[in-house]
Every structure is written in C-alpha cells, then in structure tokens.
C-alpha positions as CSV (number, residue, x, y, z in Angstrom):
1,X,-55.1,52.9,73.1
2,X,-52.9,49.9,74.0
3,X,-49.3,50.5,75.1
4,X,-46.6,48.8,73.1
5,X,-45.7,45.3,74.4
6,X,-42.1,44.7,75.4
7,X,-40.4,42.3,73.0
8,X,-37.4,40.6,74.6
9,X,-35.7,39.9,71.2
10,X,-35.8,43.6,70.3
11,X,-32.4,45.4,70.8
12,X,-32.6,48.0,73.5
13,X,-31.9,51.6,72.6
14,X,-29.8,51.7,75.7
15,X,-27.1,50.0,73.6
16,X,-26.3,53.3,71.8
17,X,-25.7,55.2,75.1
18,X,-23.4,52.4,76.3
19,X,-21.6,52.5,72.9
20,X,-21.1,56.2,73.3
21,X,-19.5,55.6,76.7
22,X,-17.2,53.0,75.2
23,X,-16.2,55.5,72.5
24,X,-15.5,58.1,75.2
25,X,-13.6,55.6,77.3
26,X,-11.4,54.7,74.3
27,X,-10.8,58.4,73.6
28,X,-9.5,58.9,77.1
29,X,-7.5,55.7,77.0
30,X,-5.6,56.8,74.0
31,X,-5.1,60.4,75.2
32,X,-3.5,58.8,78.3
33,X,-1.2,56.6,76.1
34,X,-0.3,59.5,73.8
35,X,0.7,61.8,76.6
36,X,4.1,60.2,76.8
37,X,4.8,60.0,73.1
38,X,3.8,63.7,72.5
39,X,5.7,65.0,75.5
40,X,8.6,62.7,74.7
41,X,10.7,65.4,72.9
42,X,10.7,67.5,76.1
43,X,11.0,64.5,78.5
44,X,13.8,62.9,76.5
45,X,15.8,66.2,76.4
46,X,15.3,66.8,80.2
47,X,16.2,63.3,81.3
48,X,18.7,62.6,78.5
49,X,16.9,59.5,77.1
50,X,18.1,57.9,73.9
51,X,15.8,56.4,71.2
52,X,16.7,52.9,72.5
53,X,15.8,54.0,76.1
54,X,12.5,55.4,74.9
55,X,11.9,52.1,73.1
56,X,12.4,50.4,76.5
57,X,9.8,52.6,78.1
58,X,7.3,51.6,75.3
59,X,8.3,48.0,75.8
60,X,7.5,48.2,79.5
61,X,4.0,49.4,78.7
62,X,3.4,46.6,76.2
63,X,4.8,44.0,78.6
64,X,2.2,45.1,81.1
65,X,-0.5,44.8,78.5
66,X,0.6,41.2,77.7
67,X,0.6,40.1,81.4
68,X,-2.8,41.6,82.0
69,X,-4.7,40.1,79.0
70,X,-5.8,36.8,80.5
71,X,-6.7,38.2,83.9
72,X,-8.6,41.0,82.2
73,X,-10.5,38.5,79.9
74,X,-11.4,36.4,83.0
75,X,-12.5,39.5,84.8
76,X,-14.9,40.6,82.1
77,X,-16.2,37.1,81.4
78,X,-16.9,36.4,85.1
79,X,-17.8,39.8,86.5
80,X,-19.2,41.6,83.5
81,X,-18.5,45.0,81.9
82,X,-20.0,47.1,84.7
83,X,-17.5,45.9,87.4
84,X,-14.7,45.2,84.9
85,X,-14.5,48.8,83.6
86,X,-14.9,50.2,87.0
87,X,-11.7,48.4,88.1
88,X,-9.5,49.0,85.1
89,X,-10.4,52.6,84.5
90,X,-9.6,53.4,88.1
91,X,-6.3,51.5,87.8
92,X,-5.1,53.1,84.6
93,X,-6.2,56.7,85.6
94,X,-4.1,56.4,88.8
95,X,-1.1,54.9,87.0
96,X,-1.2,57.7,84.3
97,X,-1.5,60.4,86.9
98,X,1.6,59.1,88.7
99,X,3.7,59.8,85.6
100,X,3.7,63.5,86.5
101,X,6.0,62.6,89.5
102,X,8.4,60.4,87.6
103,X,12.0,61.5,87.1
104,X,14.1,58.6,85.7
105,X,14.1,55.8,83.1
106,X,13.2,53.2,85.7
107,X,10.3,55.3,87.1
108,X,8.8,56.0,83.7
109,X,9.2,52.3,82.7
110,X,7.6,51.1,85.9
111,X,4.6,53.4,85.5
112,X,4.2,52.5,81.9
113,X,4.1,48.8,82.9
114,X,1.3,49.6,85.4
115,X,-0.5,51.6,82.8
116,X,-0.4,48.7,80.4
117,X,-1.7,46.3,83.1
118,X,-4.8,48.5,83.4
119,X,-5.4,49.5,79.8
120,X,-5.1,46.0,78.4
121,X,-8.7,45.2,79.4
122,X,-10.3,48.1,77.5
123,X,-10.4,46.2,74.1
124,X,-11.6,42.9,75.5
125,X,-14.2,44.6,77.7
126,X,-15.5,46.6,74.8
127,X,-15.7,43.5,72.5
128,X,-17.5,41.7,75.3
129,X,-20.0,44.6,75.7
130,X,-20.7,44.9,72.0
131,X,-21.2,41.1,71.8
132,X,-23.8,41.4,74.6
133,X,-25.7,44.4,73.4
134,X,-25.7,44.4,69.6
135,X,-27.1,42.0,67.0
136,X,-24.8,40.4,64.5
137,X,-25.3,42.8,61.6
138,X,-24.5,45.8,63.9
139,X,-21.5,44.4,65.7
140,X,-18.8,45.4,63.2
141,X,-20.1,49.0,63.0
142,X,-20.4,49.1,66.8
143,X,-16.8,47.9,67.0
144,X,-15.8,50.6,64.5
145,X,-17.5,53.2,66.7
146,X,-15.7,52.3,69.9
147,X,-12.4,51.8,68.2
148,X,-12.8,55.2,66.5
149,X,-12.7,56.5,70.1
150,X,-9.0,55.6,70.0
151,X,-8.6,57.6,66.8
152,X,-10.6,60.5,68.3
153,X,-8.2,60.4,71.2
154,X,-5.3,60.4,68.8
155,X,-6.8,63.5,67.1
156,X,-7.5,65.2,70.4
157,X,-4.2,64.3,72.0
158,X,-1.6,66.3,69.9
159,X,-3.1,69.8,70.3
160,X,-4.2,69.1,73.9
161,X,-1.0,67.5,75.2
162,X,1.3,70.0,73.3
163,X,-0.7,72.9,74.7
164,X,-0.5,71.6,78.2
165,X,3.2,70.9,77.9
166,X,4.1,74.3,76.4
167,X,1.8,76.2,78.8
168,X,2.0,74.4,82.1
169,X,4.9,71.9,81.7
170,X,4.9,68.2,80.7
171,X,3.5,67.1,84.1
172,X,0.2,68.7,83.2
173,X,0.0,66.4,80.2
174,X,-0.5,63.5,82.6
175,X,-2.5,65.2,85.3
176,X,-5.4,66.6,83.2
177,X,-6.3,63.5,81.1
178,X,-6.1,61.3,84.2
179,X,-8.6,63.3,86.1
180,X,-11.1,62.9,83.2
181,X,-11.0,59.2,83.7
182,X,-12.8,59.5,87.0
183,X,-15.5,61.6,85.3
184,X,-16.0,58.8,82.8
185,X,-16.2,56.3,85.6
186,X,-19.0,58.1,87.3
187,X,-21.0,58.2,84.1
188,X,-20.4,54.5,83.5
189,X,-21.7,53.5,86.9
190,X,-24.8,55.7,86.5
191,X,-25.7,54.5,82.9
192,X,-24.6,50.9,82.5
193,X,-26.9,48.0,83.3
194,X,-26.4,44.3,82.4
195,X,-28.7,42.8,79.8
196,X,-31.9,41.6,81.5
197,X,-31.8,44.2,84.4
198,X,-34.7,46.6,84.7
199,X,-34.2,50.2,84.0
200,X,-35.6,53.1,86.0
201,X,-38.6,53.1,83.7
202,X,-39.4,49.5,84.8
203,X,-38.8,48.1,81.3
204,X,-36.1,45.3,81.2
205,X,-33.2,45.5,78.8
206,X,-32.8,42.8,76.2
207,X,-31.0,39.6,76.9
208,X,-29.2,38.0,74.0
209,X,-29.6,34.2,73.6
210,X,-26.0,33.5,74.4
211,X,-25.7,36.0,77.3
212,X,-26.3,33.6,80.2
213,X,-23.0,32.8,81.9
214,X,-21.8,29.3,81.7
215,X,-19.7,28.0,84.6
216,X,-16.4,26.5,83.4
217,X,-13.4,25.0,85.1
218,X,-10.0,26.5,85.2
219,X,-9.1,24.2,82.3
220,X,-10.5,26.4,79.6
221,X,-7.2,27.5,78.1
222,X,-5.7,24.3,76.8
223,X,-8.8,23.2,74.7
224,X,-8.9,26.7,73.1
225,X,-5.2,26.6,72.2
226,X,-5.8,23.3,70.4
227,X,-8.0,25.0,67.8
228,X,-6.5,26.4,64.6
229,X,-9.1,29.1,64.5
230,X,-7.9,30.5,67.8
231,X,-4.3,30.5,66.6
232,X,-5.6,32.2,63.5
233,X,-7.1,35.1,65.3
234,X,-4.1,35.4,67.6
235,X,-1.8,35.7,64.6
236,X,-4.1,38.1,62.8
237,X,-4.0,40.6,65.6
238,X,-0.3,39.9,66.4
239,X,0.6,40.8,62.9
240,X,-1.5,43.9,62.6
241,X,-1.8,45.4,66.1
242,X,1.9,46.4,66.2
243,X,1.3,48.6,63.1
244,X,-1.2,50.7,65.1
245,X,1.3,50.9,68.0
246,X,3.9,52.2,65.7
247,X,1.7,55.0,64.5
248,X,0.7,55.8,68.1
249,X,4.1,55.8,69.7
250,X,6.6,56.7,67.0
251,X,4.8,59.0,64.6
252,X,5.6,62.2,66.6
253,X,9.2,61.1,66.8
254,X,9.3,60.4,63.1
255,X,7.9,63.8,62.2
256,X,10.4,65.5,64.4
257,X,13.5,63.5,63.5
258,X,13.0,62.7,59.8
259,X,10.7,65.6,58.7
260,X,12.1,68.4,60.9
261,X,8.8,69.3,62.5
262,X,8.9,71.2,65.8
263,X,6.7,70.5,68.8
264,X,4.2,73.2,67.8
265,X,4.0,71.9,64.2
266,X,3.5,68.4,65.5
267,X,0.6,69.7,67.7
268,X,-0.9,71.4,64.6
269,X,-0.6,68.5,62.1
270,X,0.1,65.2,63.8
271,X,-3.6,64.6,64.4
272,X,-4.4,64.3,60.7
273,X,-3.3,60.6,60.3
274,X,-5.4,59.7,63.3
275,X,-8.4,61.6,61.9
276,X,-8.1,59.6,58.6
277,X,-7.6,56.5,60.7
278,X,-10.9,57.1,62.5
279,X,-12.6,57.6,59.1
280,X,-11.1,54.4,57.8
281,X,-12.2,52.5,60.9
282,X,-15.8,53.8,60.5
283,X,-15.8,53.0,56.8
284,X,-14.5,49.4,57.5
285,X,-17.2,48.8,60.1
286,X,-19.9,50.3,57.9
287,X,-18.7,48.5,54.7
288,X,-18.9,44.9,56.0
289,X,-22.2,45.7,57.8
290,X,-23.5,47.0,54.5
291,X,-22.5,43.8,52.7
292,X,-24.3,41.7,55.4
293,X,-27.4,43.8,55.1
294,X,-27.4,43.2,51.4
295,X,-27.5,39.5,51.9
296,X,-23.8,38.6,51.5
297,X,-22.7,35.6,53.5
298,X,-20.7,36.6,56.6
299,X,-17.6,34.8,55.3
300,X,-17.6,36.7,52.0
301,X,-18.4,40.1,53.6
302,X,-15.7,40.0,56.2
303,X,-13.0,38.8,53.8
304,X,-13.9,41.4,51.2
305,X,-13.5,44.1,53.9
306,X,-10.1,42.6,54.9
307,X,-8.8,42.6,51.4
308,X,-9.7,46.2,50.8
309,X,-8.1,47.3,54.1
310,X,-4.8,45.4,53.3
311,X,-4.6,47.1,49.9
312,X,-4.8,50.5,51.5
313,X,-2.2,49.5,54.1
314,X,0.4,49.0,51.4
315,X,0.8,52.8,51.0
316,X,3.0,52.8,54.1
317,X,5.9,51.5,52.0
318,X,5.9,54.7,50.0
319,X,6.2,57.1,53.0
320,X,10.0,57.1,53.3
321,X,10.3,58.0,49.6
322,X,8.2,61.1,49.9
323,X,10.4,64.2,49.3
324,X,9.0,66.3,52.2
325,X,6.5,66.4,55.0
326,X,3.5,67.7,53.0
327,X,4.0,64.8,50.5
328,X,4.5,62.2,53.3
329,X,1.5,63.1,55.3
330,X,-1.2,62.0,52.8
331,X,0.5,58.6,52.5
332,X,0.6,58.2,56.3
333,X,-3.1,59.2,56.5
334,X,-4.0,56.5,54.0
335,X,-1.9,53.8,55.7
336,X,-3.6,54.8,59.0
337,X,-7.0,54.5,57.5
338,X,-6.2,51.1,56.1
339,X,-4.9,49.6,59.4
340,X,-7.9,50.9,61.3
341,X,-10.3,49.5,58.8
342,X,-8.6,46.2,59.2
343,X,-8.8,46.4,63.0
344,X,-12.6,47.1,63.2
345,X,-13.3,44.3,60.7
346,X,-11.3,42.0,63.0
347,X,-13.7,42.9,65.9
348,X,-16.6,41.8,63.8
349,X,-14.7,38.6,63.0
350,X,-14.3,37.8,66.7
351,X,-18.0,38.2,67.4
352,X,-18.8,36.1,64.3
353,X,-16.5,33.2,65.4
354,X,-16.8,32.8,69.2
355,X,-19.7,32.4,71.6
356,X,-20.4,35.3,74.1
357,X,-19.3,33.4,77.2
358,X,-15.7,33.0,75.7
359,X,-15.4,36.3,73.8
360,X,-13.4,38.3,76.3
361,X,-11.1,35.4,76.9
362,X,-10.3,34.8,73.3
363,X,-9.9,38.5,72.8
364,X,-7.4,38.5,75.6
365,X,-5.4,35.8,74.0
366,X,-5.3,37.8,70.8
367,X,-4.1,40.8,72.9
368,X,-1.2,38.6,74.2
369,X,-0.2,37.9,70.7
370,X,-0.4,41.6,69.8
371,X,1.5,42.6,72.9
372,X,4.4,40.0,72.6
373,X,5.0,41.0,68.9
374,X,4.6,44.7,69.7
375,X,7.1,44.5,72.6
376,X,9.7,43.0,70.3
377,X,9.0,45.4,67.4
378,X,8.9,48.5,69.6
379,X,12.4,47.7,71.0
380,X,13.6,46.8,67.5
381,X,12.1,50.1,66.1
382,X,14.2,52.1,68.6
383,X,17.4,50.2,67.6
384,X,16.7,50.4,63.9
385,X,15.8,54.1,64.0
386,X,18.9,55.0,66.1
387,X,21.4,53.1,63.9
388,X,19.7,53.0,60.4
389,X,16.5,54.8,59.4
390,X,12.7,54.5,59.3
391,X,12.7,52.8,55.9
392,X,12.6,49.2,57.1
393,X,10.0,50.1,59.7
394,X,7.5,51.6,57.2
395,X,8.1,48.6,54.8
396,X,7.2,46.3,57.7
397,X,4.1,48.3,58.5
398,X,3.0,47.8,54.9
399,X,3.7,44.1,54.7
400,X,2.5,42.8,58.1
401,X,-1.2,43.2,57.3
402,X,-0.6,41.0,54.3
403,X,0.7,38.3,56.6
404,X,-2.4,38.8,58.8
405,X,-4.6,38.3,55.8
406,X,-2.7,35.1,55.0
407,X,-3.4,33.9,58.6
408,X,-7.1,34.5,58.0
409,X,-7.2,32.3,54.9
410,X,-4.7,29.7,56.2
411,X,-6.0,29.1,59.8
412,X,-9.4,30.7,60.2
413,X,-10.6,29.7,56.7
414,X,-14.4,29.9,56.8
415,X,-16.0,32.6,59.0
416,X,-18.7,31.0,61.0
417,X,-19.6,30.4,64.7
418,X,-17.2,27.8,66.2
419,X,-18.6,25.0,68.3
420,X,-16.4,24.8,71.4
421,X,-16.9,22.2,74.1
422,X,-15.1,23.1,77.3
423,X,-15.1,21.2,80.6
424,X,-17.6,22.6,83.1
425,X,-17.1,22.7,86.9
426,X,-19.9,20.1,87.2
427,X,-18.1,17.7,84.9
428,X,-15.0,17.6,87.1
429,X,-15.2,15.1,90.0
430,X,-12.7,14.7,92.7
431,X,-10.8,11.4,92.4
432,X,-11.8,8.8,94.9
433,X,-9.3,7.8,97.5
C-alpha cells in the first residue's frame, strides 16, 4: 500500500487551526476594547467624566490605531504573522492591563492611545494570514470567521465585564481579559508555522504562488496612492468602519441614557446585537463564497453581497423611532448584522484585488482611513449626544454604508487582481558623484 504523495498545491489542514487562533485572538481583542465602554457608567461616575470627555478617550484609542497602521502593515509584510502577532498581542495586553491603575482623563486617554497602537495590527495581520493560507474561494469565509471573533468578543464582553465590575470592581474588568492575551500568545507560538516550513510530522505546509517575499524600496507608498482602486478601498472602509466603532463604543451608553437600562440589564441584553452581527458576518462570508463556488464571476459575487449588506444596514435609521427598548433591539440587531456582513465581504475584496506581498500594507492604509474618520465621528458623537440626541447618529450609521458602496462602483469598479509595479531595492542605484 503506497502512502499518499504530498501535493504542494493542496491547502494544508493546518490553516483551520490557525484560523481558530485568529478567531480567538479577535475575541480577546474586542473584550479588551469593550472593557472600557461596558465599565464606562461606573468609571464616568467615579471620575466625573462627561460624554464629551468620554468621546475624547475613544478618540485617543482611534488616534493610536491610525498612527500604528502603516508600521503594523510593514511589520507583517516583512516579518510575517508569527513574529507580528507575538509583538502586537504582548503590546496590547500590557496596555490594557495598565488601565486598572488609571485614575484620570489624561491617564485613560494615554493608555487608550497605547492600546490602539497595539491593536491596529490585528486586522491587517489576519488579512495577511488568510491571504497566505487560504485559496481564493475560501478567503471571504475565512475572513468572516476571524471577524466573527470580534462579534464573539462583543457577545462575551457584556456579561463578563459587568460581572467582574459588579463583583470585584472595574479594575478587574481590565486585569482578567489582559491575562488571557498571554495565554493566546503561548498557543500561537506553539501552533503557527509559515507556509513552506516543515511540521513536526515532517510534512511541509503549503506555499501559495504569491507567498514569496519581494524586496521593495521605501518608495512603495507613493505609487500605491496614485491608484484609484487603492483610494476606493480606503474610502470603503473609512465610510463603514466607523459604524462598527459606534456599536462597539456607544451602544451600552445609548441603552443606558436613551432606553433606561441599568448596568445589570445591559449585561443581560447588550450582547444580542453582537450575536446577530456575528451571524451576519458569517452569512456574508458564506454567501459570496457560495456564489463563487456556483461559478459566478468574482466581480458579480462580491457586489451582490455588498448590495444585500447595505440594504440591511438601512434599518439603523429606524432605531430612534422605536417606542421602547424591546422594539429598538431587533432593529439594532439587524443593523449590526448588515454592517458586519459588509465588513467580511470587504476582506474578501482586499484579497481579490491585491497581491500577497502588499496585502498587509494596503490593509493598513484602509485602517488609516477608518481611524481618521472614526476619530472625528467619535468626538462628534459625544458632542451631538450631549447637546442633541442619538437621532442624527443612527441616520448616519444607516447612510454611510451607502456611500461606501458608491466608492466601490465609482473607484474600484471591476473586482479583479490589480497589477502593481513598485520599485525594488535592486532597481535603485546610488547617483554617481
């Protein structure tokens, strides 16, 4: 009986274990982020922080995410996911842990800034990893799986953080999740191998055709920014990412201020929109993958998934008109499902458009767009909520995905692999004297 011959073009089953770790990493990432928003009613009361000041703290986190995007993209493109995640998970776990010792607006803002610097690479690194390990028809679904980790974290965070806050004090809401980050890091270092490396069984992992690193000069940024398709994906994420940030950071405050829910009720029910968001993300990833498997062109499959997602996002405009919390919650759940379906389809779009050796960098550029717009909108949200109401905010949450879709049709246009020629180090010669 002959043993099965290794086929280098066959996807390795190791990819599913790696994907599970990405899912778990995103789960912890969002629990860390949500710790502040869920403990905010207690922290704001103890330290007398207004809605505008809370918006400033959220702004500091997003500012850190913006500044870290390009360095994080370079880190993952040059050093790979194994080293990249080791560095950023250590960074953000320590930064989140230090929140337990904060006692002022400046201290919370500074630590949120450091947290943002560390967490900004999780998205780019995960997109990079999926691009390395998964074939084209599986990438959107794989993106849906790791992004659903953020929704799993959002489902887990309300009961966990509220329990820790009520039982042990708000400091425990930061100490416990941070310690879990180091457990994840140990598992990552044990499991992850780069494509092409040999496993303990002696069998090599797969190596995708565009995996091999391509040396480039430092002048990679300007040629990318000359391309309409790059600005298209930047605008798509800049116009939709802030909607997710709104649900993450302001939903507990909305339920408390506008719907009269106490901290215990928030812990019992605030996870529902995130659960539906996770389901929407999985559906979006599965749906476009299904269309591809049925022979649809990638352009038509992705755009169909985007259109469906945007239609569901429009339900956000109805939330302020709901007569009570039980009526508002289903609308919030649908809107959350829509924006997360849009987000995972966007991950598939990135892998469809850009070659592997540039994927983390382009993803980082989209993260800058997301962060810049989110910073402005999170500050604006605090001001609008304090002086007016949540009505304009929910209407914006409904309409921004429509503008993102317009960017897809206006700038990206046809979904296909982009041929990008960037200067290599070898092509650059020192000028003669």
